[in-house]
PyMOL Python script that loads the backbone (N, CA, C, O; Angstrom):
from pymol import cmd

cmd.read_pdbstr("""\
ATOM      1  N   MET A   1       0.841  -1.194   0.000  1.00  0.00           N
ATOM      2  CA  MET A   1       0.000   0.000   0.000  1.00  0.00           C
ATOM      3  C   MET A   1       0.882   1.253   0.000  1.00  0.00           C
ATOM      4  O   MET A   1       1.956   1.278   0.602  1.00  0.00           O
ATOM      5  N   ALA A   2       0.413   2.262  -0.672  1.00  0.00           N
ATOM      6  CA  ALA A   2       1.144   3.530  -0.771  1.00  0.00           C
ATOM      7  C   ALA A   2       1.235   4.209   0.584  1.00  0.00           C
ATOM      8  O   ALA A   2       0.349   4.067   1.426  1.00  0.00           O
ATOM      9  N   LYS A   3       2.312   4.945   0.782  1.00  0.00           N
ATOM     10  CA  LYS A   3       2.491   5.706   2.016  1.00  0.00           C
ATOM     11  C   LYS A   3       2.058   7.150   1.855  1.00  0.00           C
ATOM     12  O   LYS A   3       1.647   7.791   2.821  1.00  0.00           O
ATOM     13  N   GLY A   4       2.149   7.665   0.633  1.00  0.00           N
ATOM     14  CA  GLY A   4       1.830   9.065   0.388  1.00  0.00           C
ATOM     15  C   GLY A   4       0.585   9.248  -0.453  1.00  0.00           C
ATOM     16  O   GLY A   4       0.193   8.372  -1.224  1.00  0.00           O
ATOM     17  N   LEU A   5      -0.026  10.406  -0.285  1.00  0.00           N
ATOM     18  CA  LEU A   5      -1.194  10.791  -1.067  1.00  0.00           C
ATOM     19  C   LEU A   5      -0.867  12.143  -1.688  1.00  0.00           C
ATOM     20  O   LEU A   5      -0.744  13.140  -0.977  1.00  0.00           O
ATOM     21  N   VAL A   6      -0.729  12.182  -2.993  1.00  0.00           N
ATOM     22  CA  VAL A   6      -0.320  13.391  -3.705  1.00  0.00           C
ATOM     23  C   VAL A   6      -1.545  14.078  -4.290  1.00  0.00           C
ATOM     24  O   VAL A   6      -2.374  13.446  -4.945  1.00  0.00           O
ATOM     25  N   LYS A   7      -1.649  15.379  -4.047  1.00  0.00           N
ATOM     26  CA  LYS A   7      -2.738  16.190  -4.601  1.00  0.00           C
ATOM     27  C   LYS A   7      -2.119  17.316  -5.422  1.00  0.00           C
ATOM     28  O   LYS A   7      -1.200  17.997  -4.966  1.00  0.00           O
ATOM     29  N   PHE A   8      -2.632  17.506  -6.640  1.00  0.00           N
ATOM     30  CA  PHE A   8      -2.156  18.567  -7.523  1.00  0.00           C
ATOM     31  C   PHE A   8      -3.216  19.648  -7.657  1.00  0.00           C
ATOM     32  O   PHE A   8      -4.403  19.348  -7.786  1.00  0.00           O
ATOM     33  N   ASP A   9      -2.791  20.900  -7.626  1.00  0.00           N
ATOM     34  CA  ASP A   9      -3.664  22.014  -7.995  1.00  0.00           C
ATOM     35  C   ASP A   9      -3.389  22.235  -9.477  1.00  0.00           C
ATOM     36  O   ASP A   9      -2.451  22.941  -9.847  1.00  0.00           O
ATOM     37  N   GLU A  10      -4.204  21.633 -10.308  1.00  0.00           N
ATOM     38  CA  GLU A  10      -3.941  21.627 -11.750  1.00  0.00           C
ATOM     39  C   GLU A  10      -3.917  23.021 -12.360  1.00  0.00           C
ATOM     40  O   GLU A  10      -3.217  23.241 -13.349  1.00  0.00           O
ATOM     41  N   GLU A  11      -4.654  23.956 -11.804  1.00  0.00           N
ATOM     42  CA  GLU A  11      -4.665  25.319 -12.342  1.00  0.00           C
ATOM     43  C   GLU A  11      -3.364  26.067 -12.037  1.00  0.00           C
ATOM     44  O   GLU A  11      -2.991  26.972 -12.784  1.00  0.00           O
ATOM     45  N   ARG A  12      -2.676  25.711 -10.969  1.00  0.00           N
ATOM     46  CA  ARG A  12      -1.409  26.373 -10.629  1.00  0.00           C
ATOM     47  C   ARG A  12      -0.223  25.754 -11.353  1.00  0.00           C
ATOM     48  O   ARG A  12       0.820  26.392 -11.493  1.00  0.00           O
ATOM     49  N   CYS A  13      -0.374  24.519 -11.814  1.00  0.00           N
ATOM     50  CA  CYS A  13       0.723  23.800 -12.466  1.00  0.00           C
ATOM     51  C   CYS A  13       0.999  24.385 -13.845  1.00  0.00           C
ATOM     52  O   CYS A  13       0.082  24.601 -14.638  1.00  0.00           O
ATOM     53  N   LYS A  14       2.295  24.641 -14.121  1.00  0.00           N
ATOM     54  CA  LYS A  14       2.681  25.153 -15.436  1.00  0.00           C
ATOM     55  C   LYS A  14       3.446  24.114 -16.259  1.00  0.00           C
ATOM     56  O   LYS A  14       4.036  24.440 -17.290  1.00  0.00           O
ATOM     57  N   GLY A  15       3.432  22.870 -15.798  1.00  0.00           N
ATOM     58  CA  GLY A  15       4.026  21.792 -16.578  1.00  0.00           C
ATOM     59  C   GLY A  15       5.531  21.856 -16.707  1.00  0.00           C
ATOM     60  O   GLY A  15       6.075  21.441 -17.731  1.00  0.00           O
ATOM     61  N   CYS A  16       6.218  22.360 -15.703  1.00  0.00           N
ATOM     62  CA  CYS A  16       7.678  22.523 -15.785  1.00  0.00           C
ATOM     63  C   CYS A  16       8.435  21.198 -15.662  1.00  0.00           C
ATOM     64  O   CYS A  16       9.609  21.121 -16.024  1.00  0.00           O
ATOM     65  N   GLU A  17       7.782  20.174 -15.161  1.00  0.00           N
ATOM     66  CA  GLU A  17       8.335  18.827 -15.011  1.00  0.00           C
ATOM     67  C   GLU A  17       9.406  18.682 -13.937  1.00  0.00           C
ATOM     68  O   GLU A  17      10.093  17.661 -13.899  1.00  0.00           O
ATOM     69  N   LEU A  18       9.567  19.669 -13.068  1.00  0.00           N
ATOM     70  CA  LEU A  18      10.533  19.506 -11.979  1.00  0.00           C
ATOM     71  C   LEU A  18      10.114  18.363 -11.060  1.00  0.00           C
ATOM     72  O   LEU A  18      10.960  17.598 -10.596  1.00  0.00           O
ATOM     73  N   CYS A  19       8.830  18.244 -10.799  1.00  0.00           N
ATOM     74  CA  CYS A  19       8.334  17.156  -9.950  1.00  0.00           C
ATOM     75  C   CYS A  19       8.608  15.796 -10.593  1.00  0.00           C
ATOM     76  O   CYS A  19       8.936  14.831  -9.903  1.00  0.00           O
ATOM     77  N   VAL A  20       8.474  15.730 -11.902  1.00  0.00           N
ATOM     78  CA  VAL A  20       8.732  14.491 -12.634  1.00  0.00           C
ATOM     79  C   VAL A  20      10.183  14.068 -12.438  1.00  0.00           C
ATOM     80  O   VAL A  20      10.467  12.890 -12.220  1.00  0.00           O
ATOM     81  N   SER A  21      11.091  15.022 -12.516  1.00  0.00           N
ATOM     82  CA  SER A  21      12.522  14.710 -12.443  1.00  0.00           C
ATOM     83  C   SER A  21      12.992  14.304 -11.053  1.00  0.00           C
ATOM     84  O   SER A  21      13.990  13.592 -10.938  1.00  0.00           O
ATOM     85  N   VAL A  22      12.306  14.731  -9.989  1.00  0.00           N
ATOM     86  CA  VAL A  22      12.777  14.417  -8.635  1.00  0.00           C
ATOM     87  C   VAL A  22      12.054  13.246  -7.984  1.00  0.00           C
ATOM     88  O   VAL A  22      12.423  12.843  -6.881  1.00  0.00           O
ATOM     89  N   CYS A  23      11.051  12.695  -8.624  1.00  0.00           N
ATOM     90  CA  CYS A  23      10.314  11.573  -8.035  1.00  0.00           C
ATOM     91  C   CYS A  23      11.188  10.314  -8.062  1.00  0.00           C
ATOM     92  O   CYS A  23      11.534   9.834  -9.142  1.00  0.00           O
ATOM     93  N   PRO A  24      11.549   9.772  -6.888  1.00  0.00           N
ATOM     94  CA  PRO A  24      12.447   8.615  -6.862  1.00  0.00           C
ATOM     95  C   PRO A  24      11.812   7.325  -7.381  1.00  0.00           C
ATOM     96  O   PRO A  24      12.523   6.398  -7.767  1.00  0.00           O
ATOM     97  N   VAL A  25      10.483   7.261  -7.394  1.00  0.00           N
ATOM     98  CA  VAL A  25       9.819   6.052  -7.888  1.00  0.00           C
ATOM     99  C   VAL A  25       9.203   6.256  -9.274  1.00  0.00           C
ATOM    100  O   VAL A  25       8.532   5.367  -9.797  1.00  0.00           O
ATOM    101  N   LYS A  26       9.436   7.434  -9.865  1.00  0.00           N
ATOM    102  CA  LYS A  26       9.047   7.744 -11.249  1.00  0.00           C
ATOM    103  C   LYS A  26       7.561   7.491 -11.535  1.00  0.00           C
ATOM    104  O   LYS A  26       7.214   6.808 -12.498  1.00  0.00           O
ATOM    105  N   ILE A  27       6.690   8.051 -10.683  1.00  0.00           N
ATOM    106  CA  ILE A  27       5.247   7.863 -10.864  1.00  0.00           C
ATOM    107  C   ILE A  27       4.522   9.143 -11.272  1.00  0.00           C
ATOM    108  O   ILE A  27       3.294   9.152 -11.361  1.00  0.00           O
ATOM    109  N   ILE A  28       5.264  10.223 -11.520  1.00  0.00           N
ATOM    110  CA  ILE A  28       4.651  11.493 -11.910  1.00  0.00           C
ATOM    111  C   ILE A  28       4.975  11.778 -13.374  1.00  0.00           C
ATOM    112  O   ILE A  28       6.097  11.560 -13.830  1.00  0.00           O
ATOM    113  N   ALA A  29       3.983  12.262 -14.089  1.00  0.00           N
ATOM    114  CA  ALA A  29       4.153  12.636 -15.499  1.00  0.00           C
ATOM    115  C   ALA A  29       3.208  13.788 -15.798  1.00  0.00           C
ATOM    116  O   ALA A  29       2.327  14.103 -14.999  1.00  0.00           O
ATOM    117  N   LEU A  30       3.395  14.409 -16.945  1.00  0.00           N
ATOM    118  CA  LEU A  30       2.435  15.414 -17.380  1.00  0.00           C
ATOM    119  C   LEU A  30       1.242  14.691 -17.990  1.00  0.00           C
ATOM    120  O   LEU A  30       1.390  13.688 -18.688  1.00  0.00           O
ATOM    121  N   HIS A  31       0.066  15.219 -17.712  1.00  0.00           N
ATOM    122  CA  HIS A  31      -1.160  14.606 -18.224  1.00  0.00           C
ATOM    123  C   HIS A  31      -1.120  14.597 -19.750  1.00  0.00           C
ATOM    124  O   HIS A  31      -0.741  15.592 -20.368  1.00  0.00           O
ATOM    125  N   GLU A  32      -1.502  13.495 -20.346  1.00  0.00           N
ATOM    126  CA  GLU A  32      -1.408  13.359 -21.804  1.00  0.00           C
ATOM    127  C   GLU A  32      -2.471  14.145 -22.559  1.00  0.00           C
ATOM    128  O   GLU A  32      -2.219  14.604 -23.673  1.00  0.00           O
ATOM    129  N   THR A  33      -3.657  14.309 -21.970  1.00  0.00           N
ATOM    130  CA  THR A  33      -4.751  14.947 -22.706  1.00  0.00           C
ATOM    131  C   THR A  33      -5.317  16.197 -22.046  1.00  0.00           C
ATOM    132  O   THR A  33      -5.881  17.051 -22.730  1.00  0.00           O
ATOM    133  N   LYS A  34      -5.179  16.318 -20.741  1.00  0.00           N
ATOM    134  CA  LYS A  34      -5.772  17.456 -20.025  1.00  0.00           C
ATOM    135  C   LYS A  34      -4.905  18.704 -20.162  1.00  0.00           C
ATOM    136  O   LYS A  34      -3.678  18.629 -20.103  1.00  0.00           O
ATOM    137  N   ILE A  35      -5.553  19.844 -20.345  1.00  0.00           N
ATOM    138  CA  ILE A  35      -4.869  21.135 -20.413  1.00  0.00           C
ATOM    139  C   ILE A  35      -5.600  22.083 -19.477  1.00  0.00           C
ATOM    140  O   ILE A  35      -6.828  22.155 -19.497  1.00  0.00           O
ATOM    141  N   ASN A  36      -4.837  22.824 -18.644  1.00  0.00           N
ATOM    142  CA  ASN A  36      -5.488  23.751 -17.714  1.00  0.00           C
ATOM    143  C   ASN A  36      -5.848  25.058 -18.422  1.00  0.00           C
ATOM    144  O   ASN A  36      -5.570  25.225 -19.610  1.00  0.00           O
ATOM    145  N   SER A  37      -6.460  25.974 -17.692  1.00  0.00           N
ATOM    146  CA  SER A  37      -6.950  27.222 -18.300  1.00  0.00           C
ATOM    147  C   SER A  37      -5.827  28.134 -18.793  1.00  0.00           C
ATOM    148  O   SER A  37      -6.077  29.060 -19.564  1.00  0.00           O
ATOM    149  N   LYS A  38      -4.593  27.877 -18.354  1.00  0.00           N
ATOM    150  CA  LYS A  38      -3.448  28.670 -18.803  1.00  0.00           C
ATOM    151  C   LYS A  38      -2.772  28.046 -20.025  1.00  0.00           C
ATOM    152  O   LYS A  38      -1.813  28.600 -20.564  1.00  0.00           O
ATOM    153  N   GLY A  39      -3.279  26.888 -20.457  1.00  0.00           N
ATOM    154  CA  GLY A  39      -2.731  26.229 -21.638  1.00  0.00           C
ATOM    155  C   GLY A  39      -1.624  25.236 -21.353  1.00  0.00           C
ATOM    156  O   GLY A  39      -0.937  24.803 -22.278  1.00  0.00           O
ATOM    157  N   PHE A  40      -1.433  24.866 -20.096  1.00  0.00           N
ATOM    158  CA  PHE A  40      -0.381  23.924 -19.726  1.00  0.00           C
ATOM    159  C   PHE A  40      -0.955  22.540 -19.459  1.00  0.00           C
ATOM    160  O   PHE A  40      -2.100  22.402 -19.028  1.00  0.00           O
ATOM    161  N   ARG A  41      -0.152  21.522 -19.718  1.00  0.00           N
ATOM    162  CA  ARG A  41      -0.504  20.159 -19.323  1.00  0.00           C
ATOM    163  C   ARG A  41      -0.067  19.977 -17.877  1.00  0.00           C
ATOM    164  O   ARG A  41       1.130  20.023 -17.596  1.00  0.00           O
ATOM    165  N   PRO A  42      -1.000  19.770 -16.948  1.00  0.00           N
ATOM    166  CA  PRO A  42      -0.632  19.632 -15.540  1.00  0.00           C
ATOM    167  C   PRO A  42      -0.030  18.261 -15.233  1.00  0.00           C
ATOM    168  O   PRO A  42      -0.241  17.289 -15.959  1.00  0.00           O
ATOM    169  N   ALA A  43       0.716  18.214 -14.150  1.00  0.00           N
ATOM    170  CA  ALA A  43       1.296  16.955 -13.692  1.00  0.00           C
ATOM    171  C   ALA A  43       0.211  16.077 -13.082  1.00  0.00           C
ATOM    172  O   ALA A  43      -0.811  16.564 -12.598  1.00  0.00           O
ATOM    173  N   CYS A  44       0.459  14.775 -13.117  1.00  0.00           N
ATOM    174  CA  CYS A  44      -0.471  13.824 -12.509  1.00  0.00           C
ATOM    175  C   CYS A  44       0.318  12.609 -12.019  1.00  0.00           C
ATOM    176  O   CYS A  44       1.459  12.388 -12.424  1.00  0.00           O
ATOM    177  N   VAL A  45      -0.301  11.841 -11.155  1.00  0.00           N
ATOM    178  CA  VAL A  45       0.306  10.617 -10.637  1.00  0.00           C
ATOM    179  C   VAL A  45      -0.138   9.453 -11.515  1.00  0.00           C
ATOM    180  O   VAL A  45      -1.332   9.259 -11.744  1.00  0.00           O
ATOM    181  N   LEU A  46       0.824   8.685 -12.001  1.00  0.00           N
ATOM    182  CA  LEU A  46       0.514   7.547 -12.860  1.00  0.00           C
ATOM    183  C   LEU A  46       0.132   6.309 -12.062  1.00  0.00           C
ATOM    184  O   LEU A  46      -0.795   5.587 -12.430  1.00  0.00           O
ATOM    185  N   GLU A  47       0.843   6.067 -10.979  1.00  0.00           N
ATOM    186  CA  GLU A  47       0.611   4.875 -10.164  1.00  0.00           C
ATOM    187  C   GLU A  47       0.583   5.279  -8.693  1.00  0.00           C
ATOM    188  O   GLU A  47       1.592   5.187  -7.995  1.00  0.00           O
ATOM    189  N   ALA A  48      -0.579   5.723  -8.231  1.00  0.00           N
ATOM    190  CA  ALA A  48      -0.726   6.249  -6.874  1.00  0.00           C
ATOM    191  C   ALA A  48      -0.338   5.233  -5.808  1.00  0.00           C
ATOM    192  O   ALA A  48       0.131   5.608  -4.734  1.00  0.00           O
ATOM    193  N   ASP A  49      -0.530   3.961  -6.094  1.00  0.00           N
ATOM    194  CA  ASP A  49      -0.227   2.932  -5.102  1.00  0.00           C
ATOM    195  C   ASP A  49       1.269   2.745  -4.870  1.00  0.00           C
ATOM    196  O   ASP A  49       1.661   2.026  -3.950  1.00  0.00           O
ATOM    197  N   LYS A  50       2.109   3.375  -5.684  1.00  0.00           N
ATOM    198  CA  LYS A  50       3.560   3.256  -5.523  1.00  0.00           C
ATOM    199  C   LYS A  50       4.195   4.468  -4.848  1.00  0.00           C
ATOM    200  O   LYS A  50       5.408   4.487  -4.636  1.00  0.00           O
ATOM    201  N   CYS A  51       3.394   5.479  -4.505  1.00  0.00           N
ATOM    202  CA  CYS A  51       3.931   6.682  -3.863  1.00  0.00           C
ATOM    203  C   CYS A  51       4.493   6.339  -2.489  1.00  0.00           C
ATOM    204  O   CYS A  51       3.833   5.676  -1.689  1.00  0.00           O
ATOM    205  N   ILE A  52       5.727   6.797  -2.215  1.00  0.00           N
ATOM    206  CA  ILE A  52       6.364   6.520  -0.930  1.00  0.00           C
ATOM    207  C   ILE A  52       6.228   7.680   0.054  1.00  0.00           C
ATOM    208  O   ILE A  52       6.686   7.579   1.193  1.00  0.00           O
ATOM    209  N   GLY A  53       5.614   8.763  -0.362  1.00  0.00           N
ATOM    210  CA  GLY A  53       5.368   9.890   0.540  1.00  0.00           C
ATOM    211  C   GLY A  53       6.590  10.723   0.870  1.00  0.00           C
ATOM    212  O   GLY A  53       6.629  11.353   1.927  1.00  0.00           O
ATOM    213  N   CYS A  54       7.581  10.749   0.007  1.00  0.00           N
ATOM    214  CA  CYS A  54       8.823  11.479   0.283  1.00  0.00           C
ATOM    215  C   CYS A  54       8.648  12.996   0.205  1.00  0.00           C
ATOM    216  O   CYS A  54       9.410  13.735   0.828  1.00  0.00           O
ATOM    217  N   ALA A  55       7.661  13.464  -0.548  1.00  0.00           N
ATOM    218  CA  ALA A  55       7.343  14.886  -0.739  1.00  0.00           C
ATOM    219  C   ALA A  55       8.390  15.649  -1.547  1.00  0.00           C
ATOM    220  O   ALA A  55       8.373  16.880  -1.555  1.00  0.00           O
ATOM    221  N   ASN A  56       9.293  14.955  -2.222  1.00  0.00           N
ATOM    222  CA  ASN A  56      10.264  15.641  -3.077  1.00  0.00           C
ATOM    223  C   ASN A  56       9.564  16.499  -4.122  1.00  0.00           C
ATOM    224  O   ASN A  56      10.016  17.601  -4.432  1.00  0.00           O
ATOM    225  N   CYS A  57       8.472  15.998  -4.658  1.00  0.00           N
ATOM    226  CA  CYS A  57       7.737  16.730  -5.691  1.00  0.00           C
ATOM    227  C   CYS A  57       7.198  18.052  -5.154  1.00  0.00           C
ATOM    228  O   CYS A  57       7.316  19.086  -5.813  1.00  0.00           O
ATOM    229  N   ALA A  58       6.612  18.024  -3.972  1.00  0.00           N
ATOM    230  CA  ALA A  58       6.044  19.233  -3.373  1.00  0.00           C
ATOM    231  C   ALA A  58       7.130  20.235  -3.000  1.00  0.00           C
ATOM    232  O   ALA A  58       6.944  21.443  -3.150  1.00  0.00           O
ATOM    233  N   ILE A  59       8.250  19.739  -2.519  1.00  0.00           N
ATOM    234  CA  ILE A  59       9.370  20.611  -2.140  1.00  0.00           C
ATOM    235  C   ILE A  59       9.935  21.309  -3.373  1.00  0.00           C
ATOM    236  O   ILE A  59      10.285  22.487  -3.311  1.00  0.00           O
ATOM    237  N   MET A  60      10.026  20.600  -4.479  1.00  0.00           N
ATOM    238  CA  MET A  60      10.629  21.133  -5.701  1.00  0.00           C
ATOM    239  C   MET A  60       9.705  22.063  -6.472  1.00  0.00           C
ATOM    240  O   MET A  60      10.184  22.924  -7.210  1.00  0.00           O
ATOM    241  N   CYS A  61       8.391  21.913  -6.322  1.00  0.00           N
ATOM    242  CA  CYS A  61       7.434  22.672  -7.131  1.00  0.00           C
ATOM    243  C   CYS A  61       7.552  24.176  -6.879  1.00  0.00           C
ATOM    244  O   CYS A  61       7.314  24.629  -5.759  1.00  0.00           O
ATOM    245  N   PRO A  62       7.917  24.961  -7.903  1.00  0.00           N
ATOM    246  CA  PRO A  62       8.087  26.406  -7.719  1.00  0.00           C
ATOM    247  C   PRO A  62       6.759  27.157  -7.582  1.00  0.00           C
ATOM    248  O   PRO A  62       6.743  28.324  -7.190  1.00  0.00           O
ATOM    249  N   ASP A  63       5.658  26.494  -7.902  1.00  0.00           N
ATOM    250  CA  ASP A  63       4.353  27.153  -7.878  1.00  0.00           C
ATOM    251  C   ASP A  63       3.472  26.708  -6.721  1.00  0.00           C
ATOM    252  O   ASP A  63       2.325  27.146  -6.621  1.00  0.00           O
ATOM    253  N   GLY A  64       3.978  25.853  -5.852  1.00  0.00           N
ATOM    254  CA  GLY A  64       3.186  25.383  -4.723  1.00  0.00           C
ATOM    255  C   GLY A  64       1.935  24.641  -5.158  1.00  0.00           C
ATOM    256  O   GLY A  64       0.903  24.710  -4.490  1.00  0.00           O
ATOM    257  N   ALA A  65       2.026  23.931  -6.276  1.00  0.00           N
ATOM    258  CA  ALA A  65       0.862  23.254  -6.844  1.00  0.00           C
ATOM    259  C   ALA A  65       0.692  21.826  -6.340  1.00  0.00           C
ATOM    260  O   ALA A  65      -0.261  21.145  -6.721  1.00  0.00           O
ATOM    261  N   ILE A  66       1.605  21.364  -5.485  1.00  0.00           N
ATOM    262  CA  ILE A  66       1.565  19.972  -5.040  1.00  0.00           C
ATOM    263  C   ILE A  66       1.538  19.904  -3.521  1.00  0.00           C
ATOM    264  O   ILE A  66       2.283  20.608  -2.838  1.00  0.00           O
ATOM    265  N   SER A  67       0.673  19.050  -3.009  1.00  0.00           N
ATOM    266  CA  SER A  67       0.617  18.751  -1.576  1.00  0.00           C
ATOM    267  C   SER A  67       0.741  17.244  -1.418  1.00  0.00           C
ATOM    268  O   SER A  67       0.174  16.477  -2.195  1.00  0.00           O
ATOM    269  N   VAL A  68       1.490  16.831  -0.402  1.00  0.00           N
ATOM    270  CA  VAL A  68       1.642  15.407  -0.123  1.00  0.00           C
ATOM    271  C   VAL A  68       1.191  15.163   1.306  1.00  0.00           C
ATOM    272  O   VAL A  68       1.605  15.863   2.230  1.00  0.00           O
ATOM    273  N   PHE A  69       0.353  14.177   1.472  1.00  0.00           N
ATOM    274  CA  PHE A  69      -0.185  13.817   2.779  1.00  0.00           C
ATOM    275  C   PHE A  69       0.161  12.370   3.076  1.00  0.00           C
ATOM    276  O   PHE A  69       0.385  11.571   2.166  1.00  0.00           O
ATOM    277  N   MET A  70       0.201  12.042   4.356  1.00  0.00           N
ATOM    278  CA  MET A  70       0.361  10.639   4.723  1.00  0.00           C
ATOM    279  C   MET A  70      -0.949   9.947   4.400  1.00  0.00           C
ATOM    280  O   MET A  70      -2.026  10.430   4.750  1.00  0.00           O
ATOM    281  N   ARG A  71      -0.847   8.843   3.748  1.00  0.00           N
ATOM    282  CA  ARG A  71      -2.028   8.113   3.279  1.00  0.00           C
ATOM    283  C   ARG A  71      -2.633   7.290   4.411  1.00  0.00           C
ATOM    284  O   ARG A  71      -1.930   6.624   5.172  1.00  0.00           O
ATOM    285  N   GLU A  72      -3.944   7.357   4.494  1.00  0.00           N
ATOM    286  CA  GLU A  72      -4.673   6.539   5.451  1.00  0.00           C
ATOM    287  C   GLU A  72      -5.530   5.560   4.674  1.00  0.00           C
ATOM    288  O   GLU A  72      -5.876   5.815   3.520  1.00  0.00           O
ATOM    289  N   GLU A  73      -5.868   4.467   5.281  1.00  0.00           N
ATOM    290  CA  GLU A  73      -6.669   3.455   4.603  1.00  0.00           C
ATOM    291  C   GLU A  73      -7.963   4.060   4.073  1.00  0.00           C
ATOM    292  O   GLU A  73      -8.681   4.745   4.801  1.00  0.00           O
ATOM    293  N   GLY A  74      -8.253   3.806   2.821  1.00  0.00           N
ATOM    294  CA  GLY A  74      -9.466   4.333   2.202  1.00  0.00           C
ATOM    295  C   GLY A  74      -9.242   5.599   1.407  1.00  0.00           C
ATOM    296  O   GLY A  74     -10.119   5.991   0.637  1.00  0.00           O
ATOM    297  N   ASP A  75      -8.085   6.268   1.564  1.00  0.00           N
ATOM    298  CA  ASP A  75      -7.786   7.475   0.792  1.00  0.00           C
ATOM    299  C   ASP A  75      -7.469   7.088  -0.644  1.00  0.00           C
ATOM    300  O   ASP A  75      -6.927   6.015  -0.908  1.00  0.00           O
ATOM    301  N   GLU A  76      -7.816   7.977  -1.567  1.00  0.00           N
ATOM    302  CA  GLU A  76      -7.480   7.763  -2.969  1.00  0.00           C
ATOM    303  C   GLU A  76      -6.774   8.992  -3.497  1.00  0.00           C
ATOM    304  O   GLU A  76      -7.156  10.119  -3.182  1.00  0.00           O
ATOM    305  N   ALA A  77      -5.743   8.777  -4.303  1.00  0.00           N
ATOM    306  CA  ALA A  77      -5.001   9.892  -4.894  1.00  0.00           C
ATOM    307  C   ALA A  77      -5.733  10.399  -6.122  1.00  0.00           C
ATOM    308  O   ALA A  77      -6.563   9.694  -6.695  1.00  0.00           O
ATOM    309  N   ASP A  78      -5.422  11.626  -6.523  1.00  0.00           N
ATOM    310  CA  ASP A  78      -5.959  12.174  -7.769  1.00  0.00           C
ATOM    311  C   ASP A  78      -5.396  11.368  -8.922  1.00  0.00           C
ATOM    312  O   ASP A  78      -4.199  11.086  -8.969  1.00  0.00           O
ATOM    313  N   GLU A  79      -6.246  11.006  -9.835  1.00  0.00           N
ATOM    314  CA  GLU A  79      -5.790  10.252 -11.011  1.00  0.00           C
ATOM    315  C   GLU A  79      -5.642  11.183 -12.174  1.00  0.00           C
ATOM    316  O   GLU A  79      -5.268  10.754 -13.265  1.00  0.00           O
TER     317      GLU A  79
END
""", "prot")
cmd.dss("prot")
cmd.show_as("cartoon", "prot")
cmd.util.cbc("prot")
cmd.orient("prot")
């Protein structure tokens, strides 16, 4: 079971991919089809069950668009 629960504020994300580059388990990518109101492809979690809760993505995000929480049973990550 995943340890972390990642939440993205898709409207704040500018698709810089810094979160993608620092994820040690490589589960973050830019959304393939979704585009936010600013014209950017926001980041998303590909495999939420593999998140280790390290928060590297949230620490690196220059726009404060990512929050990481400790996962509790029954929680679901944004897909």
